[in-house]
C-alpha positions in Angstrom: 15.6 -4.1 6.9 12.7 -5.7 4.3 9.3 -6.7 5.9 6.9 -8.4 3.5 2.9 -7.8 4.5 -0.4 -9.1 3.5 -2.9 -7.1 3.7 -6.9 -8.2 3.2 -8.4 -4.7 2.9 -12.1 -4.1 2.7 -11.9 -1.6 -0.4 -9.0 0.5 -2.6 -9.0 3.8 0.2 -7.6 1.5 2.6 -4.7 0.6 0.4 -4.9 4.1 -0.2 -4.4 4.7 4.0 -1.5 2.2 4.2 0.5 3.4 1.1 -0.1 7.0 3.1 1.4 5.6 6.5 4.6 4.0 4.7 5.8 8.3 3.9 4.6 8.8 7.6 7.0 6.5 9.3 9.9 6.5 6.6 9.2 3.4 5.1 9.7 2.6 1.1 7.3 0.3 -0.8 9.7 -1.8 -3.2 6.5 -3.8 -4.6 3.2 -3.3 -3.8 0.6 -5.8 -5.8 -3.1 -5.2 -5.2 -6.4 -7.9 -6.2 -9.5 -6.2 -6.3 -12.8 -8.1 -7.3 -15.4 -9.4 -5.5 -13.2 -9.2 -2.0 -9.5 -6.7 -2.0 -6.2 -7.8 -0.9 -2.5 -6.6 -0.8 0.9 -7.7 -0.9 3.4 -4.8 -0.6 7.4 -5.0 0.1 8.7 -2.7 2.6 12.1 -1.5 3.7 13.1 0.7 6.6 14.6 0.9 9.7 13.8 -2.0 11.8 12.1 0.4 14.4 10.2 2.3 12.0 8.8 -0.7 10.4 7.2 -1.8 13.6 5.6 1.8 14.2 4.5 0.8 10.4 2.9 -2.4 11.9 1.4 -0.9 14.3 0.3 1.9 12.3 -1.2 -0.2 10.1 -3.4 -2.6 12.7 -5.5 0.4 14.1 -5.7 1.9 10.6 -7.1 -1.4 9.5 -9.1 -1.7 12.4 -10.7 1.9 12.4 -11.3 1.2 8.6 -13.5 -1.7 8.9 -15.7 0.1 11.5 -16.3 3.6 9.9 -17.3 1.3 6.4 -19.2 -1.1 7.9 
């Protein structure tokens, strides 16, 4: 199963955390496009079993929420 994620990011550290989460959940990134400048964003295409993708989505939501609070 494949899924495309569009992520607004605060900085490059958030992208590193998301990519590390991929490994922890057994998913694979097949494409990563990141834009850094005045604003940060990334588009990541991921593959993995449906259950792992759901777990990854929940983990990314928590990571980005926590990251925004830590680096205000």
